[in-house]
C-alpha positions in Angstrom: 100.0 71.8 56.6 103.0 69.6 55.6 104.4 66.8 57.7 107.3 69.0 58.7 105.0 71.8 59.8 102.9 69.4 61.9 106.1 68.1 63.5 107.1 71.7 64.3 103.7 72.3 65.8 104.2 69.3 68.0 107.7 70.3 69.0 106.3 73.6 70.4 104.5 71.5 73.0 107.4 69.2 73.8 108.6 68.5 77.3 111.9 66.8 78.1 110.7 65.3 81.4 107.6 63.8 79.8 109.7 62.5 76.9 112.0 60.6 79.3 109.0 59.3 81.2 107.4 58.1 78.0 110.5 56.3 76.9 110.4 54.4 80.2 106.6 53.8 80.1 106.6 52.5 76.5 109.6 50.2 77.0 112.1 51.7 74.6 115.2 50.2 76.2 117.5 47.6 74.6 115.7 44.4 74.1 112.3 45.9 75.1 109.2 45.8 72.8 109.7 49.5 71.6 113.5 49.5 71.5 114.8 52.8 70.1 111.5 54.7 69.9 111.9 58.4 70.4 109.5 60.8 72.1 109.0 64.6 72.0 107.1 64.6 75.3 103.7 65.9 74.0 100.4 65.0 75.7 97.8 63.1 73.8 95.2 65.8 74.2 97.6 68.3 72.6 98.2 65.8 69.7 94.4 65.5 69.2 94.1 69.3 69.0 96.8 69.5 66.4 95.3 66.5 64.4 91.9 68.2 64.4 93.4 71.4 63.0 95.0 69.4 60.2 92.4 67.2 58.6 93.0 68.8 55.2 96.6 67.4 55.2 97.2 65.3 52.1 97.6 61.5 52.2 101.2 61.9 51.1 102.0 64.3 54.0 100.2 62.0 56.5 102.3 59.1 55.2 105.5 61.1 55.7 104.4 61.9 59.2 103.8 58.1 59.8 107.5 57.5 58.9 108.8 60.0 61.4 111.1 58.6 64.1 109.2 60.4 66.8 106.3 58.5 68.4 104.0 61.6 68.7 104.3 62.3 65.0 103.1 58.8 64.1 100.3 58.9 66.6 99.2 62.4 65.3 99.2 61.0 61.8 97.0 58.1 62.9 94.6 60.5 64.7 94.3 62.5 61.5 93.6 59.3 59.6 90.9 58.2 62.1 89.2 61.6 62.0 89.3 61.8 58.2 87.9 58.3 57.9 85.1 59.1 60.4 84.3 62.4 58.7 83.8 61.0 55.2 81.1 58.7 53.9 82.8 58.2 50.6 83.7 54.6 50.0 86.7 55.4 47.8 88.1 57.8 50.4 87.7 55.3 53.2 89.3 52.6 51.1 92.3 54.8 50.4 92.7 55.5 54.1 92.6 51.7 54.8 95.1 51.1 52.1 97.4 53.8 53.6 97.0 52.2 57.0 97.9 48.7 55.8 100.7 50.0 53.6 102.3 51.6 56.6 101.5 49.0 59.3 105.2 48.6 60.2 105.0 52.2 61.4 102.1 51.4 63.7 104.6 49.9 66.1 103.4 50.3 69.7 100.3 49.3 71.6 98.9 52.9 71.9 99.3 53.4 68.1 97.4 50.2 67.4 94.7 50.8 70.0 94.0 54.4 68.8 93.4 53.3 65.2 92.8 49.6 64.4 89.1 49.3 65.2 88.3 52.8 64.1 89.8 52.3 60.6 90.4 48.7 59.6 87.7 47.2 61.9 85.0 49.6 60.8 85.9 49.2 57.1 85.7 45.4 57.4 82.4 45.5 59.2 80.5 44.4 56.1 83.4 42.9 54.2 85.4 39.7 53.9 88.0 39.6 56.8 90.8 37.4 55.6 93.3 40.2 56.1 92.8 39.9 59.9 93.9 36.2 59.8 96.9 37.1 57.6 97.9 39.7 60.2 97.4 37.2 63.0 99.6 34.7 61.1 102.5 37.2 60.7 105.5 37.1 63.1 105.0 40.7 63.9 103.6 41.6 67.4 102.0 44.8 66.3 100.3 43.3 63.2 98.9 40.6 65.4 97.6 43.2 67.8 96.0 45.1 64.9 94.2 41.9 64.0 92.5 41.4 67.4 91.9 45.0 68.3 90.2 45.6 64.9 87.5 43.2 66.1 86.5 45.7 68.7 84.3 47.4 66.1 82.6 44.1 65.4 82.0 43.5 69.1 80.4 46.9 69.5 77.9 45.7 66.8 77.1 42.4 68.4 79.4 40.3 66.1 81.8 38.2 68.1 82.8 35.4 65.7 86.1 36.8 64.6 87.1 37.9 68.1 86.6 34.3 69.3 88.3 32.7 66.3 91.3 35.0 66.6 91.5 34.6 70.3 91.5 30.8 69.8 94.1 31.1 67.1 96.5 33.2 69.2 95.7 31.8 72.7 99.2 30.5 73.1 100.9 33.7 72.0 104.1 34.3 73.9 103.9 38.1 74.5 102.2 39.7 77.4 100.9 42.6 75.3 98.9 40.1 73.2 97.6 38.4 76.4 96.3 41.7 77.5 94.8 42.6 74.2 93.0 39.2 73.8 91.8 39.3 77.4 90.5 42.8 76.9 88.5 41.8 73.7 87.1 38.8 75.5 86.0 41.0 78.4 84.3 43.4 75.9 82.4 40.4 74.4 81.3 39.5 77.9 80.2 43.0 78.7 77.7 42.6 75.9 76.9 38.9 76.0 78.3 37.1 79.0 77.1 33.7 77.9 79.3 33.9 74.8 82.3 34.7 76.8 81.6 32.1 79.4 81.2 29.4 76.7 84.7 30.4 75.4 86.2 30.4 79.0 84.7 27.0 79.8 86.5 25.6 76.7 89.8 27.5 76.9 90.4 29.1 80.4 92.8 26.3 81.4 94.9 27.0 78.4 94.9 30.8 78.6 98.0 32.6 80.0 97.3 34.0 83.4 97.3 37.7 82.3 94.9 36.9 79.5 92.5 35.2 81.8 92.7 37.9 84.4 91.8 40.6 81.8 89.0 38.5 80.5 87.3 38.0 83.8 88.1 41.3 85.4 84.4 42.4 85.5 83.1 39.0 86.8 81.8 38.7 90.4 84.5 37.6 92.8 83.1 34.1 93.2 83.1 33.5 89.4 86.6 35.0 89.1 87.9 32.6 91.7 86.2 29.7 89.9 88.2 30.4 86.7 91.4 31.2 88.5 91.4 28.0 90.4 90.7 25.9 87.3 94.2 26.7 86.1 
């Protein structure tokens, strides 16, 4: 199917009330982080169904879909890319999907778009490769590129590799945005879920510098006594 046909399929499942609720939930108002974003009001499960039916969509049409003003079109494009990436074992095809992803990173412009794609595509691809791109993204002045950098490391975490998560967390520990506090705290928590000693070592060094939200996310699974220890260190 073409990008237009996929958009038409999504529109068949649109809901005005859900669209309005999504605009509020994803902070699309003036001065908010997703200012001006538009929603059709389509559920994520429905988007996944449509994505699954359209894995033969060409890269060019997926790219067009990524540039659609409607949020659900962009998420569906990313879901297609994730599924195509996971389905193929061909290095060239995977590289092309990663290149498409990075070429259109400005279109990956909300936290759910990042979280549904970064570690599945960029993170997985970089698992056995040089990772300078993550530090370039972290050094940008774009919130969503910075979030792509840290969330991509979720793939490494799942494979027992915590180095880049910790380095990027240290690098962005004083970030000004709440959405980065949450993302970094979440990744640190995931490290702790697999190797608590690694997370504790990081917290002992940096917990007093961490924004409150970041710290709360990082220690969410700790026993209450340990949580209070870190919260009172602030």
